[in-house]
N, C-alpha and C positions, 0 to 999 in steps of 0.2 A: 419823784412824783411827776416831775415836768413831762416825762416821757409818756405817762399813762394815756393822756388824750391821744397822742400819736398813735400809740399801739393799738388803741380801741378802733380809731379810724381805719387803720391798715387791716385790723382783724374783721370789722364789720363790712368794709369795702369789697373783701374778698368773697366771690361768689361760692366757692367752695365751702369758705368757713361758715357763710351764711347757712348752706345746706347742712353742715355739721351741727350747727347750733340748732337748727329746726329739729334735726334727728334726736338729738339729746333731750330737747323739750319734750318730743313725742314719748321717748323713753320714760322721762320723770313722770308723765301724766299717767303712763300705764302703770308705773309703780305706786303712784298714789292711789289709783283706782283698785289695785290689788290689795293695798294696806286697809282701804275703806272697806271692801268686801270682807276681809279677815276680821275686821273690827265688828261688823254685823253679825257674822258667824259666831265670833267670841261671845257676844251678848246673848244670842239664841241658845248656845249651848250652856252658858251659865246659868240662864233662867230655868232649864230642864233640871240643873243640880240645885235649884232654889236659892241661887246667889243673884245679886244684882249689883252692877258696878255702873259708874259714870262713863259717859263717851270718851272722856280725856284718859280714864284708866284703861279703857278698851285699847286706844292708840298706843299708850304705854306699854301694855302686854304685847301688843302685835309687834312693835319695833324692838322691844327687848328679846323677844323671842327670835325674829328674823335675823337680828344682829349677833345671835348667839351669846349674848351677855348672860342670860338665865338667871336672875336674881333668885328666883324661887320663892318670891313673896306671894305670887298668885299661880296657882296650879289647877288644873282639872283633876277631879276624882274619878271620873267615868272613863271607861275605855274609849268611847266616842271622842271624849274631849282630849284624851291624851293622844290618840290618833291624829286628831286635828293639829294638835301642838307639833307632832313630828312632820306634818305636812307643812306648816308655817316655817318650821326650822330649816327645812330642805330648800324650800323655795327662797327663804332668805338668805342661804349661803349662795345660791345660784345668782339672785338678782341683786342682793346688796353687797355681797363679798366679792363676786366675781364680775358680773356684768356692770354694775355701777362704776367701780374704778375703771375699768377698761373703757367704757363709754366715755367717762369724764376725760381721761388722758387722750382718747382718740379723737373725740369730737370737740374737745375744748382746751385742755392743757397743751397739747402739741401745736394746734393752730396758735394759741396764744404766744408759745416760745418763738414760733416762726415768725410771728408779727413783731415780736421783740427784737429779733435778729434784723429783719428788714428795716425797722425803724432807725437802727444804727448806720444805715446807708444814707448819705445825703442825696437828696432828690432836687436840691435847689440850692445854689451858692449864695452867699451874702451879697447884698445890694452894692456893697462898697467895694466888691472886688472888680478891678479893672487892669488893663495892661498885662493881662496873664496870657498864658499859653494853654491852648486846649489840645490834648493828645487824645487822638482816637486809637484804642488798642494798648496792649501792654506786651512787650517784648524786650530782649536785651538793650535794643537801642533807646527804649523809654527809660529803663533804668539809668544808663549812662547819662541821659539827657537831663532827667530830674535832679542828678548831682550837680550838673553845670548850672542848672536853672536856680537852684538853692545857692550856689556859689555867688552868682551874680544878682541875687534878691529878686527874681522873677517869681511871680506867683504862677501856679499851674493848676489844671484838673485833668484827670484822666477819665475819659468817658468809656464806659463798659456797658454791655447790654445785660449780662448775668449777675444777679443779685449774689449768688455764691462766691463768684470772683471778686466783686465789688467787696464783699466781707473780708475776704483773704487779704485783699490789698489794703484795708482799712487797718487790719491787724498788724500789717507790716509798716504802717505809718505813711502811707501815701494818701494824696487828696483825691477822692474819687466821686465820681457822679455817675447814677444809674439812669440809662434810657437808651432807646433804641437808635442806633447810629444814623438811620435814614428818617428820623422823625424831626421836623422843624422845631417841635416842642422841647426837645432835647437841648438843642442850641439856644433856644431862647431862655431856658432855665440855666445854661451855661454862660449867659451874658456874651455871646459871641460877638455881637456889635461892638463890645467894648475890649475885645481881646487884642493882644499884641499879634498873635499868630494862631492859626489852626493847623496842626499837623496830622495829616492822614498817613497811617503806616500799616495799612492793610493790603489785601489784593488790588489789583488794577480796577477791577469793576466796582468793588466796594468804594475805593477811593474817588472814582468817578461820581458815584452816587452821593458821597459825602459832600464832594466840592460843590455839587448842584444844590444840595439842600442847604449848605451854609451860605451859598450866594443868595438863596432866598431870604435867609434870616439876617445876614449881614452882607451887604453889597460891598462895602469898602474893606473888609478885614483880609489882610494877607493870608493866603493858603498855601502850605508847602506839602507836597505829597511824593511819596515813593513810587516809581514805575519799574515793574519787572520786566515788561516787554518794550522793546523799541517802539513799536506800533502805538503804545499806550500814552506815550510822551505828548504828541499832539492832542490826543483826545483829552486828556487831563487839562491840558492848557484851555482848550475850547470849553470844558466844564467849569472853568473858572479859577483853576490854580494859578497862583503868582509864580511859584517856583516848584519845578518838577526835577527831581534827582533820581538817578539810577544807581543807587548806593553800590549795589554788587558790581556794577561795571566800574565805578570809580575806584573800587577796592582792587578789582583784578588790575586796572591800569596803573594804580599805585605800586602795586607788587612788582609788576613788570618793570617799572622804570628804575627800580633798585638793583636790578641784576648787573652783575659783574660784566656781562656780555654786551652792555650799552656802549654807544660810541662816546659818551661823556662819562667823566668820573662822578659828577655831582648830579643831584636831581632837585629841582626846585619844588619845595613844599608849601610855599607861601609868598605872597607879595604885599607890601605895604607902601603905596606910592611908587617911587622908584626903587624902592629898597627890596631886596629879593632875600629869601631865606632858603637855603638848600640843605640837604643832607648828601654825605659823601662817605662812603664806606672806606676805610683805610686799608682793608684787605688786598694784598698784593700790589701795594704802591711803594714807593720809595720812603714814605713817610713812617712806615711800621717800624717801631723800635727806637725812634727818636723823640725828643722832647719837644715841646712847643717852641722853646727858646732855639733849639737847634735848627727847626725847619724854617725859621724866618719868614713865615708866610705873609705877614702884614707887609714887611718891607718888599717882598718879592712880588706881591699880586695886589696888595691894597685890600685884601679881604680880611676878615677877623674870624677866628675860631670862637664862637660865643658859648659854645658847649660840646659835651661829648656823651654820646649814648654808648654804653657797654652792658651788653646782655640785659637790656631794658632798664638800665639805671642811668639817670641823667645827672651830670656833674659839670660845674663850673671848672674850666681848665686853669691852671697856673703856668707860670713859666716852665716849671720842672715837671709837669704831667707828661708822662710817657704815652706814646700812642701804641695802641696794641693791635693786633690782627683783628680783633673782635670789635674795635671801636668803630663808631660812626661819627664823623665830625658834623657839627651844626655850624654852618657857614653863614655870615650875613655882609652883604655888599651889593654892588650893582651887577648888572648883568655881564659888564665888561670884565669887571674884577673876577666874576665867577668863571667867565672864559679863560682869563689869565690863570687861575688855579688849575682848571682842566689840563692846560698846557704844561703847568709846572709839575703836577702829579704825573704827567705822562699818560700815553695813550693806553687804553686797556688792553689786556692780553689778547691776542689774535688767536681764535680757536675756532675750528670747523665743528666742533661737538655742539649738539644742539642742548638748549637748556631744557630741564625737565619740569613738567607740570604735573602734579599728582592730583588728578580730580578734574573731570570734564564738565562741571557744572558752570553756572553763569560767571562765577569768579574766575574759573580757569579758562574759560573761553574768551572772556574780556582781556585777560593777560596775555592770551595766545594772540589776540588781534593787535595789541600794542606791540609785542615782540615782532610780528610780521610787519608792521608799519615801520619798525626801527630797522629791519633787514636782518634779524637775530634769528637763527634756526632754533626750532623748538619740537618737543614731542610731548604729548598728553597721554597719560596712563589713565585708563577709564575702563571700569568694568561693564558699564552699560553699552551694548553694541550699538544702541539706536543713537548715541551721541557720537558716534565714530564716523562723522561725515566727511573727514579728510584722510584718506586711505593712507598716505604717506606720513602724516604727523601723529596718527593716533595708534597706540599700543593698547590692545584689548586684553585686559587681566587685571589681577589684582595688584595693588601697589605694594601690599606686603609679601608678595611672592618674589624670590630673589631672581628667578628666571626672568620673569617680566621685567624687572628693574633693569637686569642686564642687557636684555633685548633692547630696553628703551635707552640705554646708555649711562647708567648711573656712575660707571667707572670713569667715564671721560667728561661728563657734563660739568661746566664751570658753575653752575647754580641749579638749585631745586626749589620749586615753588610747591608749597602743601597747601591746598585750597578747599578741602573738603569742608562741609558744614558741621561737622562733629568735631569739637575740641579734643575729645578723648581719641579719635582716630588720628587726628593731627599730632598730638603729644607721641602717640604710638610710632607713627612713621617718622617724626623728628628723631626720636633715639634710635630708630632703626636706620636711617640714612645717614647720621652721624656716625654710628658704628661702622657702617661700610665705607664711608668716605670722610675720614676726619678733617680732610682739608677742603671740602666743599662748602660753598655759600648755601645756607639754608634759610629760605625766607618763607614764613608760615603766616597763616590767616588765624585769627583767634575771633570766636563769636562773643564769647563773655571776657569782659575786662580782667575778671579774677584770674583767667588761666593765661595772661600775658607772661607773668613771671615764671609759671610752671613750663611753659613752652621755650623760654630762654634757658632755664635750668636743664631742660632736655637736650639743648644743643642747638636751638634756632639762633642764628646771627641777628635777624631782623624779625619782629613780629608785628603785624598791623591788624588792630581790633576793628572789625566792623562796626561794632557798637559805638565805640568812640569816635571814629571817622565820621559816622553819620550825626552824632551828637554835636561834634565840633562844627560841621557844615551848618546845622540848625542854628547854633550859638552865632555864628558869623552872619547869618541872615538877619537875626534879631539885633546884632550890634555892629552895623556896617561902619566902617571908619574908625572904630573905637577899640575892639578886640578882635584879635585874630587868633584862633586856636589852631594850633598845629597838631602833629601827630603825638599820641600818648601823653596828652596833658601839658605840653608846651604851649606857652602863649606868648603872644606880642601884643603889648597895649601901650596907649598914650597916657602921658600925665604932665600936667602943668608943673613947672619948676616950683618946688615947695619955697616958701620964704626962707626955711632954714638952709635951703641949698643955694640959694641965690648968691652970687659973689663968690662961690667957692670954684676951685677947678674941679674937673671931673675925677681926677684922681684923689683928691682931697675930700671928696663929699662921701667916700666909703660906701657908696650904694651897693656895689657887689658884696662888700664883706659882711654888711649888716643885714642885707635882705635877700641876698641870693639872685638879684636881678641884673642883667648887664644893659647898659645905655648903648645902644647900636646906631642911633640916628638923633639928630636934632632939626627941629622945625625953627628957622631963625629967619626973621625977615621975608617970609614967603619963599625961602629957598630950603631944601633938605641936605643937610650936612650927614652924609652916610659914614659911619665909623669914625666919629670925631676923635681928635687927638686928646689923649689924657690930660694934658695941660690946658685945654680949653675952658675958659672962664664961664659957668652957668649964669645964664640972664634970667630975671623973673619973667620975662615976655616969652622965653623959650618954651617949647613943648618937646619932652622927651619921648623918644621911642624905645620902650624896654622889651627884653625878653626873659623870660623864666618860667619855671613850672608853676602850676597853680598855686601851690604852697607858698612859693616866692612871692608871687603876685599878691597875696592876701597879706604877706608879711610886709611888702612895700606900703600898700594902701593903708595899712594901720599905722605904719610909722610916718607916712607922708600923706595924710588924707587930702583929698581935693575939696576946695571951698565950694559950698553950694550957694 
């Protein structure tokens, strides 16, 4: 019953509903007039037959006849009276049994249901909400970001303009607020002045409008936005954005840096003070087929293998873990140690064959620019002739056509990037390329996180999710210096040494065995100790830098909660 006043307000506030109610009232008045006229005629005809009835009885007979109930307790004896009864009966069928229900449903019940639905959509968030993230728009990035916000206990609200979309999102369990994205009142109702961040994930022009509008309502709130075009970056900054990212460009660059044709074996994916985290594909290195103990990487370079990716599955290596051709090593150390690893693993295979890029969209072009900066030859396979502006590097045709792929060099290429915006197409092309070249390195883009494992199963060596990458970047903006989210849910985070761990050696703490996290550095006395020895004693004043999956981080924080 608490929703009844809200529903009535929504119903009566709508001008269309007001017109409908007015029309229904007019119909009811016309019906009442008809019943009254029939009542008068009833008395006249009954008087001619020598009978008299009360006014109430006249209304009773009229309604019983019009509704086709026909009790038969009052009937006319004359032909004229019976003819009048037929007229009342037929008009009752039309007006009471057909038009009245239709009018009621059309003019009142349907608008009432619509008002009921609209009342379920929040139009104002609670006054107690603060330090929340306001997200404008809903897409795969929003889905991935909401999962991470929930993980780190950040409140959020998704702004949408359409009521139907808001209802769908509410039914899916999302927190939604309805309002026009260019209306300052929307951001007032979203408490933008108390927000931790406003994220604009629309087209460049709309993002610019959103930034201006938010700056009007909340001058001090940080604003992050995505930019599709290079020219929009400066404009978005001028509009008031604190952070502007070109997520498609970043994704293309990240894909390109992981090619086997690069000059270095490793690719830096994150930094934490002087500590660097890198990924290094094991394919075509002397490490393949050997165990962690046999390669003696820590002794030779000082760097530590803190994890292994294998077809999308992350695992903590042991001394007996064997490195496969499909393995990607996650390395932690300093830049000097990383350079030592590149020298230890040997130079990349020298090949004149160009890297293949399937798809000449924004991601494919960004990957091509990165390859060009690295001096790596490439070819782009693209169906759209308008995108083929580099005659020597573009092959116009379908990537699903064998002749086109052969012309592009599929049989000689060291790596192939699959960069289309459709996960279904990417899965199809991954299976096709793996069948054509079992030994080629396949790096694919995924739009939705749920398709990462499918692409790995299809034969991709590395998969980068656009949604996860963008969500990780936003989380890193929200938690500077505390959490660093890497690819595919791999996190680096700080934690004060818990009293239960103080006085124990690192190897005796069993952190890795009990939580799945690895300690990769220690802050001690203002200095960073990278890859500390297992025998080092943990001091209660130390701060640990740990790496692990999102689940492993949850396990660590549950076992060793920080004091508030």
